[in-house]
C-alpha positions in Angstrom: 26.1 19.0 6.9 25.7 15.3 6.8 23.9 13.7 3.8 22.5 10.9 6.0 18.8 11.1 6.4 16.9 10.1 9.6 13.9 7.8 9.6 10.7 9.7 9.2 7.6 7.8 10.4 4.8 8.1 7.9 1.0 8.0 8.4 -0.2 4.9 6.7 -3.8 3.8 5.9 -4.8 0.1 5.3 -7.6 -0.8 3.1 -8.9 -4.3 2.9 -11.1 -5.1 -0.1 -13.1 -8.4 0.6 -16.5 -9.9 0.2 -15.8 -12.6 2.8 -13.7 -11.0 5.5 -14.4 -8.7 8.5 -12.0 -6.8 10.7 -11.8 -9.8 13.0 -10.9 -12.2 10.2 -8.8 -9.8 8.2 -5.5 -11.6 8.5 -3.8 -9.6 5.6 -4.8 -6.1 6.8 -3.7 -7.0 10.3 -0.4 -8.2 8.8 0.1 -4.9 7.0 -0.7 -3.1 10.2 1.7 -5.1 12.3 4.5 -4.6 9.7 4.2 -1.0 9.3 3.9 -0.3 13.1 7.0 -2.6 13.6 8.9 -0.5 11.1 8.2 2.7 13.1 5.3 4.1 11.1 1.9 5.1 12.4 -1.5 3.5 11.4 -3.5 6.5 10.4 -6.7 4.7 9.5 -7.9 1.1 8.6 -11.0 0.1 6.8 -12.6 -2.9 5.1 -14.9 -2.5 2.1 -16.6 -5.0 -0.2 -15.2 -5.6 -3.6 -17.1 -2.7 -5.2 -15.5 -0.1 -7.4 -17.5 2.9 -5.8 -16.9 1.7 -2.3 -13.1 1.3 -2.9 -13.0 4.7 -4.6 -14.9 6.4 -1.8 -12.7 5.0 1.0 -9.5 5.9 -1.1 -10.6 9.3 -2.1 -11.2 10.3 1.5 -7.5 9.4 2.2 -6.2 11.1 -0.9 -7.6 14.4 0.2 -6.7 13.9 3.9 -3.7 16.1 4.6 -2.4 13.7 7.1 -2.7 10.5 5.1 0.7 9.9 3.3 0.5 6.2 2.2 -2.4 3.8 1.4 -1.8 0.0 1.4 -4.8 -1.8 -0.2 -5.0 -5.5 0.0 -7.4 -7.7 -2.0 -9.2 -7.4 -5.2 -6.2 -7.4 -7.5 -6.7 -10.9 -9.1 -8.8 -12.1 -12.0 -11.8 -13.4 -10.3 -15.3 -11.9 -11.4 -15.5 -9.4 -8.6 -11.9 -8.5 -8.3 -12.1 -4.7 -9.0 -9.5 -2.8 -7.1 -7.2 -2.1 -10.0 -10.1 -0.7 -12.0 -11.3 1.4 -9.1 -7.8 2.8 -8.1 -5.9 3.4 -11.3 -8.1 6.2 -12.6 -7.2 8.1 -9.5 -3.5 8.0 -10.0 -1.6 11.2 -11.1 1.4 8.9 -11.8 1.9 5.2 -12.0 4.6 3.4 -10.3 5.0 0.9 -13.2 8.1 -0.7 -11.6 6.3 -1.8 -8.5 4.0 -4.4 -10.3 7.0 -5.8 -12.3 9.1 -6.1 -9.2 6.4 -7.6 -7.2 5.8 -10.3 -9.7 9.6 -10.9 -10.1 9.9 -11.3 -6.3 6.8 -13.4 -6.0 7.9 -15.8 -8.8 10.5 -17.1 -6.3 7.7 -18.0 -4.0 4.8 -19.0 -6.1 6.2 -19.7 -9.5 4.2 -18.8 -12.6 1.1 -18.2 -10.6 2.5 -14.7 -10.1 1.2 -13.7 -13.5 -2.4 -13.6 -12.1 -1.3 -10.7 -9.8 -2.4 -7.3 -10.9 -0.5 -5.6 -8.1 0.1 -1.9 -8.9 1.0 1.4 -7.2 0.8 5.1 -8.0 0.7 8.5 -6.6 -2.4 10.6 -6.2 -2.3 14.1 -4.6 1.1 13.2 -3.2 -0.3 10.1 -1.5 1.5 6.9 -2.3 -1.0 4.0 -2.9 -0.1 0.3 -3.2 -2.5 -2.4 -4.4 -1.6 -5.8 -3.1 -3.1 -9.3 -3.4 -5.3 -10.4 -0.6 -3.1 -13.1 0.8 -1.1 -12.5 3.8 2.0 -14.1 2.2 1.8 -11.6 -0.7 1.4 -8.7 1.6 4.5 -9.8 3.7 6.4 -10.4 0.5 5.6 -6.9 -0.9 6.2 -5.1 2.5 9.4 -6.9 3.2 11.0 -6.9 -0.2 9.8 -3.7 -1.7 7.6 -1.3 0.2 9.5 -1.1 3.5 12.6 0.3 1.8 10.7 2.8 -0.4 9.0 4.2 2.7 12.3 4.8 4.6 14.1 8.1 4.0 17.3 6.4 4.6 17.1 4.1 1.8 19.4 4.9 -1.2 19.8 5.7 -3.9 16.1 6.8 -3.8 12.8 6.3 -1.9 9.4 7.9 -2.1 9.4 9.8 1.2 10.3 13.1 -0.6 7.4 12.7 -2.9 4.8 12.6 -0.1 3.1 15.2 1.9 5.3 15.9 4.7 3.5 18.1 7.1 4.6 15.9 10.0 1.2 16.4 11.6 1.7 14.6 14.9 4.4 15.7 17.3 7.0 13.1 18.3 6.6 11.9 21.9 
């Protein structure tokens, strides 16, 4: 038996948190959708909510209990502006925090934006075997996170480890 794994497409949800964007002007959410689809994953759902703790939690909670949703990518609301509340909304829902994600994201971002990266509160965690990433609202930050960290961690072939085995794997939709 070969130890080589095959790629497993995952069902990924995208949530944009913004008081100023709509689905037509949501470049970051669109970028994440484009990147995940180009990598061979499936867009399970996409929503946009205002930067409000309870609207964020409501949208996220629906996906956490959805047996088909495996990953959630949240963009926006992770900074220090007055209404930035994604981290406060999401972290109480985590069963486990992926501490290394925020650390690594800021390290990688430092190469692109210098010390401004300290103002990112990017974080990640698992809730009900759903992997959740909270990213800044900029298209560049979403691209950086996906390209340098997330894509590998959502690929069963990535060694020495990835998160695919930690997710719900009902393989709900048949391969065409």
